[in-house]
C-alpha angles and dihedrals in degrees: 000000000000117000118269092008106117132071098187140013120199120199116181116191093327110093093080087058096057113119090198108031097162092055091045092051091047090054094046092048091055092048095051120093114237093267092037123130139207117219108205117193115188134157111258112258089190092065114074091188093067103105097225128104113265088241088068098049133084131196122227089238092055093047092049092047092052095042094045090051086057097049102270132121129206108248097178144342103215110212097208101110123076099220105013141068114235100202122183116204130186134184112276 
């Protein structure tokens, strides 16, 4: 995607599948406008009652660690989904 061309990026239950997450986040960061945001939806690893294999879950702590290492900050984790995190990240 062209630089500074995107307001929002939505990833639903896919980030944990990326083979090259650093490169993907680098590309997304370049494509985001200065006030752009990434909406990351992932099944909650912290909740053992979520009926999804652990392999397909992600904790808030893990997402924050990976995104922070790539120049993002957690703006909000919206608690509106029963089984998933809805984390909103912006550029630091």
